[in-house]
N, C-alpha and C positions, 0 to 999 in steps of 0.2 A: 405456520407463519414463515419459517425459513424456506420451505419449498416454494411458497408464493414469491418470496423475495428473489430466489434463484431463477424462477421462471421469468419474473419481471426483468431481471438483469439480462437474461438470455435474449428476451424480446428487444430490449433497448440496445444491446450490443449488435444484434443483427440489423436493426434499423440504423444504427450509427454507421455501420459498414457501408450501407447503401445511401444514406442521407446524412453525412457528417455535420452539416450546418443547417439542418431542417428548422423551419420556423415552428414554434410551439403554440398551442392554445393556452389561454390563461390558466395557471395552476398546474400545467403539465411540466414534466422535467425538460429543461432546456439542455441541448447537447452542443457543446462547444469544443473545438479542437484546440489543444494546448500542446504544442510541439508534436510529438508522435502519438499523442494520446487523445482519446475522445472522453470528455468529462460530462457527467450528468450533474446538473446543479440542483434539481428538484424545485427550482423557481427561476425567475428571470433576473435575479439580482446579479448573477455573475460571480458571486462570492466563492463558489466552489472552484471555478476556473482560476480565479485570482489566488486562491490558496494553493492550487497545484503549481501555478507559476512561481509563487513564493518558495515552495518546497524545492522545485527544480533549480531555481537560481541558487539557493543555499547549497543543495547537493552538488552543483556544478563546481563548487570550490574544492571538491575532492576528485583527484585524477581517476581513482578507482570507480567512483560513482559515475563520472562522465563516460568511462568505458562501458560500464554495465548498462547504463541507460541508453547510450548511443547504439548498443547492439540490439535494442528493441525497436529501432526506427520503423521497421516493416512488420512488426508483430501485431498491429491492430488491437492494442489493449484498450479496454474500456475502464475508466475509473469512475466509480459511483460514490458520491459524497454521502457519508453516513452521519447520523447524529447519535447513534449508539456507540458503545465502546467495544472494541475487539475487531481489529482489521483482519481481512482475509483475502486470499487469492482463490478464485473459483475457476479451475481449469476448464470446466464444461462450457463456460461462456467467455473465457479469456478476460475475466473481469477482476478488478481489485475493488474491494469495499474498504473505504478509508475515511476516518474521521480526522480532519485536518487540525482539530483542536484537542487531540488526545495524545499527550506524551505518555510514555510507559515508565512507571516507577518500578525499577528492577529489584531483584532479590538482594542486590548489594547496596540498596538505599540510595540510588542515583536515578535521575530522570533522563530518558532519551527523548529527543524531539519527535513530534508527529512526522516530520519530514523523514527522519531515519526509519520510522515505522513504514512509511510509504516505500522507501528504498527496499526494505526487507521483503515486502510483498512483490515488488517489481523483480527482485532476484528470483522468487518462485516463478514468476511469469517468464523470465529468461530461461530457466531450467525447462519449463514446459515447451517453450518455443524451440529449444535446441534438441530435446529428446524427451517427448512426453512419456514414452514407455519407461525410460529410466527414472523419471520423476515419480511415476506411479509406483514403481518397484521400491524406490527409496523411502516412500511414505510407509511401506510395510516392513521396513527393517528397523527394529528397535535400536535406539542410541542413548540409553540411559537418561541423563538429565536434559538431553536435547530432544527428547520424545522419540524422534525417528531420524533416520539418516538424511532425509530431505531438509529438516530443520537444522541439523548439524552443519550440512554443507552451506546452507543459506546464511547462517549466523557466522560461522568460522571463516568462510572464504568470501562472503559478500558484505554482510552487515558490519562485522568487526573491523575490517580494514578501512571502511569508510568512516566508522566512528572514530578510529584512531586519527585519521587525516583531518577530521573536523573538530577534534578535541572533545568528543562526546564519550560517555562511559560505554564500555564494551559489556557484552553479556557472555556468561560462561555456562549458560543453560537456556532452555526455551521458555523460561517462566518469567513472569512479572508479578509483582505483588498487587498492583492496582494501576488505574489510569489517572492521569493528572490533567485537569481541564486547563488548557493554556490559551493565551490571547491570540497567538499566531502559530502556524505550523513549525516555526523555528525557535519558539520559547521552550525553556526548561523549568520555568517557575509556574506554579499554579496550585489549584486546590485538588486534593485527592477526591475522586468522585465515584469510582466503581472498582470492584474487584476485577482482576484480569481473568480472561478465559483460559 
């Protein structure tokens, strides 16, 4: 199933590069441009694009997030809205899989917003855009509670400074206890729904 999803993301990201505002057939994913990103809604409701806009407006309150996201303007990143739990960056298709209604319940018993989880994945995308070979090497270097050096760099130098600026909890490892279903990408209240990956 994951291989199929990755192939689907690759096909969508290639089509998004050539047809960023293409019309879609009923039931097909709609592709909408939001800032520097192409967003797949999986329906014509526009809710996915609206969630990305909400997250980006929220993150824009952080000078660090503005700088990080601004550096991705020409990176052609595809954001695929997910309904499952567990956000990911896929270097092979330059895609972020993101659930805009899944905050992360940290090991310190705090909740980070889904918007901050999007920022985390965009920091991975920034690393890939700047130096894909270094990013790949960093994934192979163990880093204790951070899993690997790539996650360490992403959390310590990307996610945590933004969390501080936005008044969100910081992480001191690459783990989360569970996901929290929230009403919007910027909420930190909700119901625990799934174990984290």
